[in-house]
Each structure stands twice: as structure tokens, then as C-alpha cells.
N, C-alpha and C positions, 0 to 999 in steps of 0.2 A: 772203664766200667761206668763211672758217673756220667760220662758223655753219652753212652748208649742209653742209660736210664733217662737222662734229660731229653734226648731225642725221642725216645719211646713215649714219654709223658707228653711232649709237645704234639706228637702225632695223635695221641689219644684225645687231647684237649681239642685239637683241630677237628677231628671226626665228631666229637660230641657237639661242638658248635655248629658244624654243618648239619648234623641230624636235627638239632633244635631248630635251625633256620628252615629246613625242609618242612618240619612238622608245623611250624608257625605259618609258613606259606600255605600249606595245604588246609589248615584250619581257617584261614582268612580269605582265600582266593575268590570265593564265590559270593562274598558279601558286597553290598553297596558300600560306598564311603559312609563315614559317620555323618549324620544330619541332625539338625535341630528339628523340633516338632513341625514347625512351619515348612522347613525344607522337605521333610518326609511327606507332609500333605501335598506339597507342590509336586514332588516326585511321582506320587500316586496318580495324579491327574493324567499323565501320559498314557495310562492304561485304560482310561475311560473312553468310550466312544462318543461321538457327537450325536445328539446332545449329551452332555455330561450325565452320567448315571444311567444312560441308556443300555439296553441289553439286546443282543449278546455283546459283551465286552471281552477284553483280553482274558479276564479270569474265568468267564463263562466258557471260553473256548479252550479249556484244557490246561490251565495254568494255576498255580497256587503258591502261597508263601510256604517256605520250608523252615525258616527260622527268623526270629527277631531278637536282637540283643539291644541292651541299653546300658548307658553309663552316665555318671555325673562327671562333666568335663568343663573346665573353665566357667563354672557358675551356672551351667544349664544341663538339663538332660539331653543326651544325644542318642540317636537310634540308627541301627543299620539292619538290613534285611537280606535274606537269601531267598530267591524265588526260582521257579522253574516249571517244567511241564509235569502234569500228572502222569504216572507210569503208563506206558503203552497198554492198551486193552482195558483200561479202567476209566471210570468217571470218579471225580473226587469232590468231597465237600470239606470245607475248612473254615476255621475261625482263628482270629488272632487278636490278642489283647495286649496293650502296653500300659505301663505306668499304673498298675493296679496295686492297691494296698493288699495286705495279707488276707484279709477276710474276703474281699472280692475275688482275688485270685483263687483262693481255696474253694469258693463257691463254684467258679468256672471249672476247676479241676473235677469236682464231684459231678456237677450237672452234665458236663460234656462227656465224661466217662460213662455215665448212665445212658447216654444216647449212642454209645459205641465209638466215640472219638478217642483218638490216641494223642496224648500230649508229647510233642517233640521239642527238644532243646529248650527247656525252661531256663529262664535267666532272671537274675535280680541285681539291683545295685543299691548302694547305701547313699541316702541323701544327707546333706549337711546337718539336718535335724535328727539324725540317727534313726530315721525310719527307712524301711526297705520298700522298694517298688519292684513289681514283678511283671514279667513279660512271658508270653508263650504262644505257640502255634499248635493247633490241634488238627489232625487229619482223620478222614474217614473215607475208605475206598469202596467203590461199588464196581462189580464186574460189568463191563459194557454189554448191553443187550445187542444181540445180533440183529442187523437190519435185513429184513427179508424183502426182496423185490416183489412187487406185485406182478402177477402173471400178465403176460402180453397177449392181447386178443389177436387172433389171426383172421377175424372176419373183416 
């Protein structure tokens, strides 16, 4: 009886660890690796067109940030992001802010909500001086306007 109980408990622990591993993988699979601020800034350059800052760029062509997370690690803040296409049939506007103090972040929350933006995946971390820093991404969707072809002249 004790052997069956032990085996059952072992199987239960194995299944719990497997479920935790799957959940952890799903929660982290679409994020970039963790980066310092300078690495994050360098990473973003790949999405700019030539000349840098020119338009349209990657973001203008139907892509946006979906999440930004930060942490204090080995003496510096680190960041990672998740990005992807705007949903089919829509245009999107978005903002993202990192490393905000509470007052600035709260101001963004209220100001952007008043403009119709939705806050996704807010995140914060604690700095060694016991202050929190906040990150967030805001989205706003617009239905794409149908493109009507101009009539073709038969003359």
C-alpha cells in the first residue's frame, strides 16, 4: 500500500512539474532575451529604415509591441519585449514606456485611457533603493478602411 501511495505521489509530482514547465515556456516563448538599456536601444535599430527614423518603417507597416518587462539583475535594469503584427483587418496605434516612476506611470495610465488606449501587461520591478519602476504597453485598434479602386476609363 505504501509503495502504491509513493508511486502515485511521484507521478503527481512529475505531472505538476511538467505542467509548471509548460506554463513557464508558454509565458516566456515570445519574448526577446533580457537586454540592458543600451542593448535594447541597439536591438530597436534593426527595425528602422534607412535613413534611421525614416518612414514607413517596420512599426508603420503593421507591427507593434505587445509587452515589455523589466527586472533588476546583476546591478542593472534589464528589459525584454514581445512584439508582433497588428491583428488582420486593423490598423493600430501604440505607446510603450519603460523605467517610469509611479507618478509618471500613473499619468500615462490615465492620459492614454482618456485617449482610448488599453494598457496591456503592466510590469514593475524593485530597485535596490526600494523604489519601483514601471513599464507598460498601450494599444488602440482602428478598423482598416476599405481601399476602393478608381474606375478605369474605357476611352
